[in-house]
N, C-alpha and C positions, 0 to 999 in steps of 0.2 A: 370286253372291248379292249382295243390295242392301246398300248401305252398307259393302261391302269393296273395297278399291283392291288390285289385284294388280300389284306392280313387277316385270315381267318382265324389264326390263332391269337390274335389281339383280340378280335371281337370277344371271342370266346372267353379269353381273361377278364374282359371288362364285365360282361354276362354274370362271371362268376364272383367276380367282386361285389357288383350290385346285389346277387343273391345274398353274399354274407352279410351285407349291410341291412337288408331287409330282414333277416332272421335275427341278427343283433338287436334291432330295434323292437322287433316282436317280442324278443325274451325279455328286454329290458320293460317293455309294456307289460308283460305278465306280471314280472316281479314286483313292480310299482302298483300294479292292480291287488295282487295280493297283500302286499302291505297296507294298503288302504283296507281291504278287508279284515285283517288281524287287527289292525287300529279299532275298526268299527267294533268288532267283536269284543275287545276288551271292554271298551267302553259302555256297550251294552250291558256287558255282564257286571260293571262296577255301578251301573245307574240301576240296575234291577236289584244288587244290594243294597243302595242307598234307598230305595223304596220302603225298606223294613223300619226306617226312622219313622216317628210319631208324624201322623198325618200323610205321610207319604212324601216328604220333602227330600229332594236328592241333595243332601246337603255337602256330599263329598264330590259330586261332578265338578263343582265350580273349583275346587281344590287340584283337581286334575287337570283342569282347564287353565289354571293359572300356571301350571307346568309348561304347558305345550304352546300357550297362548303366543309367546316372545317368537317362537318358531314359525306359526303361521302367519305374524306380521311382518318377517322378514321381506324385503323386498328381492326376493329371488328372482333369476331370471328365467324364460321360458325356454325350454329343452327343445332343440330343434336337431333333426336327424338328417344324414346325408339324402337319404331316400324323400323325406319329407313328406310322410304319410300324414294326411288330415288329423287322424286320430290320435296321434302322438305328438301333437303341438298344444300343451298345456301347462301352466304354471304348476311346479312343485307343490306350493300353497294350498292347490286344491287337493291334494290328498289329506290335508289335515281340515279339510271344511267338515266333515260330520263332526269335530270337536266342539264347533262354534253351535251346531244344534243341540248338541248335548249341554254345553255351558248355558243356554238359553232357558234350560229346565231348571235350573238353579238361581236363588236369589240372587241378585246382581251386587249386594252389600257381603255375600259369604266372606267368610274367614279360612285362610290356610291353616290346618291345625299342625302343619310339620314348622311353622317358622312364624314368628312375630312379627317379621316383616312386611307381611300380607295385610296388617291389622290397621284399622283405622287408628287404633291407640298404639303410642309406644309403650310396651308393657313393661320395659326394663324398670320404671321406677316401682312399679307394683311386684316385684320379683325380691325384693330386699329380704324376705322373710322365707324365701324358696330355696335356697343353696343354689344361686343360677350357674355358678362357677364350677359346680361339681357335676358329675354324672352318676346318679343313684337308683337304686331299685326301692319305691317307694309304694306301701301299701296304705290306699288312700279310703277311709270310712265315708262312704257316701250315703246318706240318707233320704235324696230325693228332694232335699231344700235347696235355695239359692246358695246360701253360703257355703256348704261342702263342695257344690257342683263348681264355684268359681274357684275354691282351692284346688280343686280336680286340674281345671283348665290352666291355672296357673303353673302347677308342678310339671303339668306336661309342656307347657310352652318354655320352661326353664330346662327342658331338654331331658327330664328324668322318665325312667322305665315305670310307668304307673299301672297299678293292678287295684280296682276298685272293689270294695266290700261292703255289703248290706247286711246289717245285722238283724235277724227275724228272732223275736224274743217271745211271740205270743202264741198260744195254742188257737188254732183255728175255731175249736167248738167253743171257746170262752167268749168270742165274739157272735158267733153264730147264734148261741144260746141265751144272751143276755143285751148285746149291742146290735143295731141293725146294720152296722158296715164295720169292715176290717181296716184298724188305721193304716196299714201296713202296705194294702195292695196298690193305692194310687201312690204311694212313695216309691215303690220297686217299680213301678211303671215309668216314672220320671227318672227313676236313676239308670234305667237301662236306656231311655232315649238319650241322656247326657251322655252315657259310655260310647254310645253309637256313633256320636257326632264325629269323636277323636278315633274312634276303634281301639278304645280303652277296654280290656276283658273286665267282665263283673261275675264276681262270685257271691253266693248268698251262703251265709253263716247262720247256722241255726244256734241260739244261744238260749233256748226256752227255759230248759231246767237250771241252767248257771243264773238267770234272769230272776226266776222265782224263789229259787233257795237263797241267793246272795242279796237281792234287794227287797222283792215285793214282802217276802215273809219277815223280815226285819222291821220293815215300816209298818205291817200289820202290829206285829208286836208291840213296837214304841208307840204306837199311837193308843193301845189298848190300855198302856202303862201309862198314858197322860204326857208322853214326851211329843216334840215335834220335830220329826226327823226332816233333813233334807234329800229328796231322791235323786236329785242332780248330781249332787257331791258322789253317793254312793254307787250312780250309776257309772260316773267316768272313773273312779277307782277300781271299781269291783268288776265292770263289763267291758266297757269301751277300752279301757287301757288296763286290763285285767284280765278275765277270762280271754279276750279276743288276742291279746299278745301271746298269751299262751298256746291258743290254736295254733297262730302262724309262725311260730318260735322257730321252726326248722324250715322255713320255708326261704332263706336267705334275703330277706329285706333289709334295707339299710336303716329305713325310717318307717313311723307309722304316721300319717298325717290326717288331720280333719279340718273340719270349718269353725274350729273354737277361734274366740276372739282373744288371743294370747300371745306372748312370744317367748321362745326358748332361746336362750344364748346359750350355745355347745362351747366346750373349750377346743382350742386349737388342736391340730393332731400332736405337738409336741407336748401338750400339757394335758392329756387325757386324764391323768389322774384328778385333775379337778373336776369339780361338780358343775353339774350343768344348772342354769338359773332361770328362773320363771320370772318374767317381766310382765306389767302391765302393757294391756294393748294399744295402739295408738288412738283408738277410740275407746274414750272413757265411759261414755254411756252403755256402749256393749261389752265393755269389758268384761271376761268370763273367767278370772284368774281366781276368784272365789270358789267357781266350782270345780276349779283343778288344784285347790290348796292342799288337798288330803293325799295327794299322789306322794309316791315314794321316789327317792334320787333314780333307783334302777328304772322306774318307769318312765321318768323326766328324759331321760338320755335317750330314749328311742322316739321321742316324739318332735313333730314338726308342724308348726301352724302357720301356713301361708298367708292367713287373713291380720296377723299379728302387726302389721306394719301400715294398714289400710284401713279406711273408714268405712262405716256401713253403707255411706252414700256412694263411695267409689265402687264397692262390691256390686251395688245395684247398677250402677253405671256399666260396670265389665259384662255383667250378665246379659247386658242389653246387646252391648259392644259384639259379646259370643253369641249371640241369639240362641241363648240357651232354651230348651224347651219350658221350661220352669221360671222363666225370667218374671212374669207377673205373679208367681205364686207368692201369698202372703207367708209373712214369718209365722212359724210354731210359737204360741205363747203358753203351751202346756209344758206338762210335766214329761221330764226324759222316757221317750218312747211311747208317750200316751196318746200325741196326737191331736185330734179333736175332742177327746174324751176327758171332761171335767174332772178334778181330781177329788171332788167330792163325790161322784156318782162311783168312781173307783172305790173309794172308801167304804160307802156304803154296799157295794155289791161284796166285798171281801170282808168287811167287819161286821156289818148289820145296822140296825138303828135301834135306839134305846131311849125312850121319853124320859126326859127331865125335866126340872125347873129352871127360869130365868129369875135371879134376885136382883134387886138394887143393891149395891154394895154399901152405899151409905144409909139407907133406911130400912133396907131388909122388906121393901114392898116385893111382893109377888108379881111380875109383869109378863110373864107367858112361858110358855114350854119349848124345849128345842130336842132334837133328836137323839143326841147322843154328845158327851162333852167332847169327844174327839174330832167332831167338825169344828172346832173351834180353838183359836190360839190367842193368845196375850196380843191386844192392841188390835184384835179384828174389828170392822165395824160393818162389813157387808154380811148379809144373810140374816141378821137377828130379827128382821121384820118387826122392827119397834117403832111407833110413831113417835115424832118430836123431833128434837134437835139430835144430831149423830150417837149414838151409843157404842160404847167401846168395851171389848171383854178385857176386864182388868185381873182376874180371879178366876180359877176352878178348883171345885171338890171333886177330886176323881173318885174317891170312895164313895160319896154319896150323889155322884152323877148331876153336880149342880155348877151351874154358870153363874158369874157374877159380872155386872154391867155397872158402866157409870158414864154421865154425860161430862164429868170433870177429869177427863182423861189426862188434858194436857196443863192442869193446874200446877202452878210451881212448887205446891207442897208435897206432891205425889210422883217422886222419880225414881228411877233406877240406873245405876251406872256402875254396880260393882256385882262382879259375877266370878264363879269358879270354872275352869275348863279341863277336861280330861281329855284321854284317848289323843293326847299331843303326838303329832308327826311332823318332822321337819325335813324340808325338802334338800338341805345341804346333809342330812344326815345327823346333825349334831343340834343339840337343843339351845335356845337363845341365852345369854349371859343370864346370870341370876336376876339380876334386876335391870330393866331394859325401859326406855323409852321408844315406844313402837306407835304404827299406825295400826288400826283395826277395822275390819269390816263386820259387820254382825249379818248382814244380809247382801243379797246381790242388788249392786247399782255402785252410781258413781260416787256416793259419800263415803268418808273416812272419820275416824276419829282417832285423835292422839288420846293414848293410853299408857298408863304404866303396867309394868309385867313383871311378875315375882313368881318365882317356882316354889312350891312347898313339897319337899321330898317325903314321899311316901315311908310309912313306918310298918315294922312288921310285915313287910312284903307287901304291902299297898300301893296302889299305883300312884305316882305323882301327879300331883295336879298343878295348876298355875291359877294365881289370884288376879284377876284384871280389874283396873279401874279406870273408866272412861272420862274424858275430859269433858264430856257433855252428857246430859241425860238421854236413855233412851226405853221408851214405856214397853219396847217390842220385843225386849229379851225373853225369849222362850226356852226352857230347858229341851235339848235334843237338836237344837240348830246349831250351825258349826260357826266359830268365829274364827276369822283368817286374819293372820298378821304380816305386816308389811314394813320394810325398812326402806324408806323413798319409793321406787318404782320397783322394787325387787319382793316378791312373795317370798316368805321364808317359812310357811306352814300353815297349822290350824289345827284345831280340836273341836271336841263337842262341848256346848255350854252344858254344865250341870245342873247351875241353879243359879238363880240371882236374888241377892239379899242386900238390904240397904237399912239405915235409920229410918229412912222416908218411902219405905215401899209402900204400895198402895194399900190403904187400911180396907178392912171389911167389918162392920160394926157389928157388935155382939148378938143383936137381934138376928141379922141375917146368918150368922155362923149356927145360932140355935136352930133356925128355920130350916137350915141344910142338913141338920143332923135328923131331921124329924122321919120316925119311920113311915108313917102314913100323911102322905102330902096330900090325900084327896082331901085333907080337912081344911086346905087353905082356902076351897071354894074357888071362885072365878078371880081371875088376874084383876089388879087394880086398873083402873081407867087414868092412863097418863096423861098429864096436864103437858099441852103444847107450850113450851117458853116462848117469850117473845123472840122476835126475828135475830138471828145471831149471824154476826160476820166473822168468817175466818180468815185471817191473814197470815200469809206464810211467812215465816222467819227461818232461811235458811233450810234446813231438812226437817224443822219442825214447823208445829202450826199454833199460835195464839189464839185465844178466844177473846173477841171485842163484844162484850154486850151493848147492844143501843137503847 
């Protein structure tokens, strides 16, 4: 047409420009699509790994979502491109929508394992015994119980690099042939589930021979000799913080931690020559310093007890907040490593039974029979199966396998408060002063006695012993048990009770002693019929019980 000028070059340039925009938009779309697919693949993989946790709970998905959620919730603008193809008009937050779906699979109250800020509870007050201001490599003894599991989580929350260790000390055949179940299988299952929650590696350490050679054989021999050893003290000293410390000595750990209720005060970096101090736990009822009192200073310097600054109730609360797989599991009431197995069954399995007689200490009356003196300790009242008022074991004749009992165990004219202690071990590496006023525990529990302590230096190469006099009477003093000594809140050491003697020791009448020495006890005939006394009321007086007859 006349008068019109057609700029063909301009149209071609505009078309080329539009094509470039289309290709750029398509390239950006493909890049975003690939990013979306990559994110989906990552979270699918992590969700699949999380299914390995007990009962298929995807505990780690919520942790990842807690990281991405702030990005997904940002009010990001919608991308608009020059050529405005409909498929490319979408919010960037849509790329993160798969994360919402995965987060829905995890519990809404899940906690971040990498930071205490995502917990419902401020963890800082609970980390006082976990060295939160340092970054350490810690070997954590994990038993599968609640206490050690909470200890692991507190150390993890404090920022330490943790490796969990489960100690296996049983011969598989020993339980398959005698007991119906292995005590460690369920424990190990829970230990693995707890570690999976925070992706802490778990190693199983086999200390079977060490346990049997250093603990079980000693216990069996002591019981045969009429002693009453404490397996838990031996287990801590020789296995948990003995053989295990030796096994990991070259692995570069700064400390070894466990779920014990105790507190270790370590010296400052510029005072490393000073000794570490073992102190009472905040929870006096659960305090376990008695079981740790025979450790050496070299052992104590390597230990860390995260539960020493909190109570048992707080531990249970934290287990719920952490949503631990074993949060509802009951505490073990048994002997170290025995689990659900009763100690009497363990003794019967390895020592056997030998029938003997039960005599009343005051009269010499033949009351019944027992399975072996090693099943009974001084002060024991359960398992005697005698009618009437509570009967207590007051003495044992080891040579003749005779157990003496009485119903007057708490009479004020029959007391014990004086005893000797050997195998003394001091946590500071130095003994107490020659004559000291200390506090003493003769069994696990919150109760203490004030006591006087005096060393007797051994002559002609003999071992030095201590003479201890309690401020109050304790009828349960038994040879073989440990006596732990304290200065205020500080546990300074312990020793093994050799014997208890006193001008007021519980007497055994001449008739009872004569019957005990009889070679043919079948001549005794049938046990006497025990007369049930009138109703008796026992009133607690502190750690003692006095009997009031009505």
